[in-house]
Steps between C-alpha positions, in 0.01 A plus 500: 500500500667375814855369503585131513520360856856466622626189674750582771622365833732795559313651801509163678864441407597846626350422843680166509833658405459770765434251781776265380747786465441588865575142607810471279643829629449373853680173417794694355514734796495219757693237303263242643167335406418345837248775573283422195147401598286251309313793344833657399604178330166477320548854368855425387390169347240681291762756401739222395225328303413820317866573428529153352194540276520858372843485334581526128624141528149369568367685196778359282445138602124548460556609141743211452240249617236656272740479205586136575130410521430670166791319333380168645151548357645580157742204512201270560335631185255727678407862455537701824214726389261204493590352840220538754593723800839580349590867483843626394666747735518861395594808703151536648455133592848486650409792726177327600691181578759694703225658710324167543813320619578781744152460644606144592812614690340435840473129417878465522526645853488159678799381295711787638370481856592132542866565423783566745561876486866598528660842461836479322761770546759571233793740501507873429802451273336204321138607438207288396363542149130558438332452163173584324385150599615505863324194645766239426433128542754221543480128564799268507268201456415379151151378416537435130244638253267606782740775602632592842419870541140486618420685823381178664772269364720333761835674527390835358692810605353848443709817519408869494774766532380773736807721461862475393576342841191297592314219321189325628516122458196273518617140528313174457401338833714201398809722537392620840462136607852418377646804674328414829624142483855622436469748785375230739793278401739790557359568849519134602859469378593825672398347829623145444816555296578869453852421375366331185222745408708702258627192321151353452279804441610758244484859628310417823462865595314569174240242604432698815467820299258342253288366785497847658397632161206259477384515863586857599512682167862605539683582176725219375831616352572381147842387384620606155377180334147567631504850353628374165218244487230753591631747243515222241131431563411865446683506166347168395146612578539852358305583187695810402643686797734429792587766757803527728570773752870534416471424125696177535358282222797266458290191578220608265745571219671165551166318484394683183836427338449128556153463350226702331250308713552750781403799286134437588320331787439124512279359226299182470681218321304233314 
């Protein structure tokens, strides 16, 4: 008798990782992303999408949703085994679902391409963390029960550490608009009233650097607070593991001491 057919996307994923690895190494070597072509960004966008979908975190929240649905059916007096089209998740069905959702990774590419791509540069003596769920999302806007961390939600920020020194940031177009408006104001004031620029615009030189980062791909230096925030996001999104080049886990330990919530990745709250 023949063996059972095996579902696997590994050959395709290996090709994607090889091509993306080449691009990432080039980014790290040059310290610049201005040379990326549209095709390069499409490849990296697919890589980011896959990295977002193939993590243990996605499997955990999938099982959480399945468990919540089962409990809801029972609480309504129903029997999950008698519900049409309902099938509880087991190891095999979870694998099938994981493969299916990865096959949809290309559908997220437009949501990465329409962002402002910025390369952030940290410090060798203050390295970036990276976790087992490395695509970290942040949004300072609150949208109530609908959530604020969708890829297409206004204000979304997406971060992927590329090394201990560089992180790729994909920022909502709304931020790019705000930055350009601030930069235009800075340039007008510099010409009309240069003596008041510093008192009106905070850190005017950083505005120029951010604009160079958006328009020319130059790396934008992070201050310590930026690094703390990015490392916080890695710990918050991690399912089990956080990595640091110099074994400095003071921030992670402090976060875990404050709440057990950070011992796993984010979960749905109902």
